[in-house]
VOPAGU-2260 file (C-alpha; in pm, 1 decimal, decimal comma):
REM VOPAGU-2260
SITE   aa  ch    i         X         Y         Z
SITE  MET   A    0     414,3    2600,9   -5096,6
SITE  LYS   A    1     695,7    2784,0   -5092,3
SITE  THR   A    2     729,8    3110,8   -4841,8
SITE  THR   A    3    1026,5    3299,7   -4726,5
SITE  ILE   A    4     923,4    3460,2   -4376,5
SITE  ASP   A    5    1151,6    3580,0   -4051,8
SITE  ILE   A    6    1120,9    3417,4   -3783,5
SITE  PRO   A    7    1298,8    3478,4   -3465,1
SITE  GLU   A    8    1602,9    3251,5   -3383,0
SITE  LYS   A    9    1512,5    3201,9   -3038,6
SITE  ALA   A   10    1171,7    3101,2   -3103,4
SITE  LEU   A   11    1292,3    2819,3   -3402,8
SITE  ALA   A   12    1528,4    2719,7   -3173,0
SITE  ASP   A   13    1269,8    2647,8   -2947,7
SITE  ALA   A   14    1027,1    2481,2   -3166,7
SITE  MET   A   15    1282,0    2244,9   -3264,8
SITE  ARG   A   16    1411,8    2201,2   -2929,0
SITE  TYR   A   17    1057,5    2080,6   -2818,3
SITE  THR   A   18     899,6    1877,2   -3132,7
SITE  GLY   A   19    1248,6    1698,0   -3146,2
SITE  ALA   A   20    1238,3    1817,4   -3524,6
SITE  LYS   A   21    1584,3    1751,4   -3721,8
SITE  THR   A   22    1470,3    2077,3   -3955,0
SITE  LYS   A   23    1391,3    2396,4   -3931,7
SITE  ARG   A   24    1073,8    2362,2   -4221,4
SITE  GLU   A   25     974,6    1958,0   -3975,9
SITE  ALA   A   26     997,1    2214,8   -3667,9
SITE  VAL   A   27     760,3    2469,7   -3854,3
SITE  VAL   A   28     502,3    2198,1   -3955,1
SITE  LYS   A   29     503,6    2071,7   -3612,4
SITE  ALA   A   30     456,3    2331,2   -3485,5
SITE  LEU   A   31     140,0    2454,5   -3719,2
SITE  GLU   A   32     -34,3    2105,5   -3695,2
SITE  GLU   A   33      -1,2    2111,2   -3310,2
SITE  PHE   A   34    -127,6    2468,5   -3322,5
SITE  ASN   A   35    -414,4    2388,7   -3527,1
SITE  ARG   A   36    -493,9    2062,7   -3317,9
SITE  LEU   A   37    -492,0    2291,2   -2975,3
SITE  ARG   A   38    -736,7    2511,7   -3156,0
SITE  MET   A   39    -979,7    2209,4   -3281,0
SITE  VAL   A   40    -991,5    2085,0   -2933,1
SITE  GLU   A   41   -1043,5    2386,1   -2766,9
SITE  SER   A   42   -1336,9    2426,9   -3041,2
SITE  LEU   A   43   -1495,0    2120,6   -2886,0
SITE  ILE   A   44   -1459,4    2203,3   -2575,6
SITE  ALA   A   45   -1668,0    2516,8   -2610,6
SITE  SER   A   46   -1932,7    2306,0   -2799,6
SITE  PHE   A   47   -1947,6    2078,7   -2511,2
SITE  GLY   A   48   -2325,5    2131,2   -2336,7
SITE  THR   A   49   -2454,0    2278,0   -2651,2
SITE  TRP   A   50   -2534,5    1951,0   -2836,3
SITE  ASP   A   51   -2884,2    1840,1   -2807,5
SITE  ILE   A   52   -2870,7    1456,9   -2768,3
SITE  ALA   A   53   -3085,7    1213,6   -2734,5
SITE  THR   A   54   -3041,1    1052,1   -2339,1
SITE  ASN   A   55   -3025,1     696,0   -2318,7
SITE  ASP   A   56   -3425,2     672,1   -2170,9
SITE  GLU   A   57   -3546,0     867,1   -2463,3
SITE  ILE   A   58   -3311,7     580,2   -2738,4
SITE  GLU   A   59   -3450,0     257,4   -2549,6
SITE  ALA   A   60   -3829,6     449,8   -2554,2
SITE  GLY   A   61   -3749,2     491,6   -2962,3
SITE  ASP   A   62   -3626,2     113,7   -2989,6
SITE  LEU   A   63   -3943,9     -14,2   -2827,8
SITE  GLU   A   64   -4194,8     234,3   -3031,1
SITE  GLU   A   65   -4018,9     102,8   -3376,7
SITE  ILE   A   66   -4026,6    -272,3   -3259,0
SITE  ALA   A   67   -4467,2    -193,2   -3191,5
SITE  GLU   A   68   -4480,5     -59,2   -3561,2
SITE  LYS   A   69   -4283,4    -363,1   -3699,2
SITE  THR   A   70   -4474,8    -630,4   -3485,6
SITE  SER   A   71   -4843,3    -417,7   -3564,0
SITE  LYS   A   72   -4711,1    -421,8   -3946,2
SITE  LEU   A   73   -4612,5    -799,3   -3928,0
SITE  THR   A   74   -4957,9    -869,0   -3762,0
SITE  THR   A   75   -5180,4    -674,3   -3960,5
SITE  SER   A   76   -5023,1    -800,2   -4283,2
SITE  LYS   A   77   -5040,7   -1202,0   -4167,0
SITE  LEU   A   78   -5395,7   -1089,0   -4109,0
SITE  GLY   A   79   -5500,6    -962,1   -4439,6
SITE  SER   A   80   -5345,4   -1222,4   -4630,5
SITE  ARG   A   81   -5643,7   -1444,8   -4503,9
């Protein structure tokens, strides 16, 4: 998208130096990408501790229940086919 904006020269020069950009456009794009990446990381960090994730013990208990159910179904189907 083509946009005309007035960027302070010092801020643009710093952005070019810090990003290693060779053009003004490249510096602005890299700066925007880095800004967006940092915001996504901050959002992810803010959400830590808010997820309801099963513990390893809960996962293993669920796996054992699933195995027991499958075994029970197999046993029942073999008994029913006799």
